[in-house]
N, C-alpha and C positions, 0 to 999 in steps of 0.2 A: 389707791396709792399707785401711781404709775411711774415706772422708771423710764426716762426718756431714751435710754440706750437699749431697751428691751421691748418685746412685743407681747407682754402680758400685763395684767393689772393685779397687783397684790391687794388683799382685803384692806379696807380702810382701818379696821380694827386689828392691825397686825399684831399688836401686843397681846390681844386676846387669843389670836390664833397660836402664837408661840406658847402662851401660858397654858392653854388647853392641852397641847401636846405634851409639854413637860409634866404637867400634873397627872395626865393619864399614864405616862411612863413611870413616874415615881411612885404612883399608887400600886401598880401591879405590872410586872414584866418578868420574862423568863430569867431565871438565875443561871448565869454562867460564871465560872470561877475567874475568868479573865476580866470580867466586869468589876471585880473587887480589887484590882491591882492597877497601879500606874507605872509598873516596872516596864520600861521599853523593850527589854529582852523578852519578857514573858508575853507581851502583846505582839511583838514581831513573830514569835513562834506561832501564836494563835492565828495571825493573819495569813501566814504562809500555809499553815495546815488547812485552813478553811477555804482556800482557793478552789478546791475541787471536792470538798467533803462537807456534808451537812453538819451544822454546829453541834447537834446532839451527839454525833459520832466522834467529834473532835475532842470532847472532854477527856475521855480515857487516854487517848494518845497524848494530848497536851500535858496532862498530869504525869504520865509515865516518862515523857521526854524530859520534863523539868526535874523530875526526881533523879534521873540519870545524869543530866547535864544542867545543873541549876544556875550556872552563870555563863556568860560569854567566854570567860577564861577557860572553863572546863570543856565547853563545846569546842573551842578553838584547839585545845590540846588533844581532843579525841581523834581516834582513827576514823578517817572519812568513811571507810567501808562499814564501820559499826553504825554510823549515823544513817547511811543509806540503807543498811539492813533493817534498822528500826523503822524507817519510812516504809519499806516494802512490807514488813510484817504487819503494819497497821493499815495497809491499803490506803495510803495518803496521796496517791496520784503520782505524777511524774517525779522520778528520782532526782532529776536535776534540781528540783526545789530544795531537796535535802543538801545537795552539794553547795548550792548558793547560800543556804543558811549557815552551813559550816564555814564557808569562806567569809561571809559577812561578819560572823563572830570573830574571825581572825583579824579582819579590818578594824573592828571596834577596839580590839586589844592593841594592835600594832600601829594603827594610823590615828586613833582618837584617844589614846591613853586610857582605854577601858571605859570611856564615857560615850554614850550615844549622842549623835547630833540631835538637836532639839527642833529643827525646822524641817518642813517637807523637802526643801532643796538639799539640805545637808544629808538627810536620810537617803535620798536618791543616790548618793555616792556609794552606798553599800551594794554589794553584789546581789543581783536578783530583786532589788527593791525598786519597783516602778512608781509612777505618780500616785496611783490609788493607795498602795500599801504604805508609801511614805506619808501620805496625808492621814491615813488611818492611825499610824503609830504616833504622829505628831499630835493628833487630836486626843487619843485615848491615854497616852502617856504624859503629854505635856500641856494638854488643853490649849494647843497652839496651832491647830490646823484649820484648813478651810472646810467647807461642807464636804462630807464624804458622799459620793454618788455611785451607788451600785444599782443593780437591776431593780431592787425593791424601791429605792428612792426615785428612780426614773418613773416607775409605775405610779407611785403616789403623786408626784408632780404632774404627770400627764393627766391623771384623772381629776385631780383637785382643781387645776387651773386650765380652763377651757381654751384660752388663747394659745397655749404653748403648742397644741397639736395643729395649729394653723401655720406653723413654720416648717420649712423643708428640712432643716437640721435643728431640732429643738435644743435650745441652750440650757440644758439641765443644770450644768454647773453654775451658771450665772444666777439662775432662779434659786437654786438651793442655797447659794451664798447669800442672796438677798433675804431669804427666809430665816437664816440662822442668826440668833442674837449674838452680839459681840461678846467675846470672852466666855462662850458657853459651848465650845465645840465638843468637849468630851460628852456631856450629857445630851446635847442636842443630836449629835450624830447617832448615838445609841438609840435615842428615842425615835427618830424618823425611820431608821432602819427597822426597828421593832414594829413600827406602824405598818410598814410594807410587808413584814414577815408574818404577822399574826392577824392583821385586820384587812389591809388592802392587798390581799393575796390575789393570785390569778383568778380564783373564784372568791369574790369579796365576802367578808364576814362583818359588814359594817355594824349591824345592830348587835350580833352575837358578841363581837369583841369590843362593843361600846366605843366605836371610833370617835375620837374627840373632834374630828374635822367635819362631821356630817353637815353642820349648818353652813359651812363655807364650800363644800365640795360640789363641783359641777356634775361629776358622775352620779353622786347620790341624788342630786336633784333631778337629773334627766333620765337616769336608769341606763346610761350608756357607759359600760365598764370596759370598753376596749382600752388597750394600752400597747406600748411597743412590743411587749412579749405576750399580748393577749389579742390576737387578730379577731376581727369581727367574724362570728360564726355564721356561715351562710344559712339561709332558711332551708329547713328540711323539705318543706312542701314544694314539690316541683323540682327538687334538686336531683343531681346525678346519683347521690347516695340513695334517694328514695327509689329510683328506677332500678338500680342494681339490686336492691332488696326485693323488689317485685319480681325481677327475673328469677332470682333464686327460689322464691316461694312458688312461682308458677311452674318452673321446671321440676320442683320437688313433687308437685301435685300431678303433672302430666307425663313426667318422664322425659320425653323429647318432643320438640315442636319445630316446625319450619319457621323462618322469620315471619312470614305473613300470618302464621297461626299464633305465634308468640306476641307479636307487636300489639294487636288490639287488646290483648289480655293485660298488658302492663300500662297502656295509656289510651284513652278514648279517642284522641285525635290522631292516632297512627294511620297513615296511608302509605302504601308501598313505595310510591315515588315522591312523597311529600317531604317537607322540612323534617318531619319526624317520621321517617320511613325506614327503608332497609339500610341505607347508609348510616343513619343515626344509630339504629339498633345494632348494626355490625360493629360500630365503634365501641358501643357499650359492652358488647360481648367480648371484643378484643381485650378490653381492660380486665374483665372477669377471667378471661383465659390466662392473661399474664399473671393474675393472682392465684392461678391453679384451682379455680372454682368451677369453671365452665369449659366445655370443649365443643368445637363446631366441626362438622364434616359435611361433605358434599354427597348427595344421594338423589339420583334421578333429576339432576339439574337444579336441585334446591339445596340451600344451606340449612342444615339441621343443627339445633342447639340442644345440649343436654348437660346435666351436671357432670363434673369431672369424675371419671371412674376411679 
């Protein structure tokens, strides 16, 4: 199935792809209290809190916040210093997010008669609510959002659909919107974010997490699990890391060595004036010196290397 306006090919059995993910999510997923509510205020509090905090750590703060200010009316009437103080006490990141949340509650009460806007565009009118948060609240509260695209979703899309990483600016939002079934934004967005968080992690857990997309996934087929936030790991053999390690081990054994004594001991093709000679080795030693691991000194016209004293 090819979209003429995009540069990827969706699976022909797209219905099966969708059903596999939804069944996987509904069968077993992490339980968070905000997944059991469609109250837009409660969901907004969660989204703002989780911008810089792991979800597992958000639970206690979220529950405490809503116990203290259970409605937008009560939050709007609160002293802003108390709201900021709560935020600080729970290590929830930048305090301006607490200020924006307090102001957004006031907007709901004064500008929207106590009712939240139901569309992403309307939600963006609230202080501190950007496109991502607006779409998330619209999805999880009103089942009326587009696909939510966070880092986890980008990683899933990049790995699953090989064509997307052939573009200079991968169109994650368009692909994610194509994947999402109509009228299912609440469950779908929860499901695909869960997939990225527990199965398609930076270090993938395809089989352990019983990933439902293995039969369609390009990364699973090829073994190439690079992604926007997972750069290709350079080979260790012959790498700078390998030679740095050899320098440390050799100097640990010999104490101190001149460049021409050290060089042949860390690579067999070392020659004093060759491509892998004194200049190359000095550059390597400079790096180690900057890291506080090696020091060099001049003695009798020679450069001597030894471990940092």
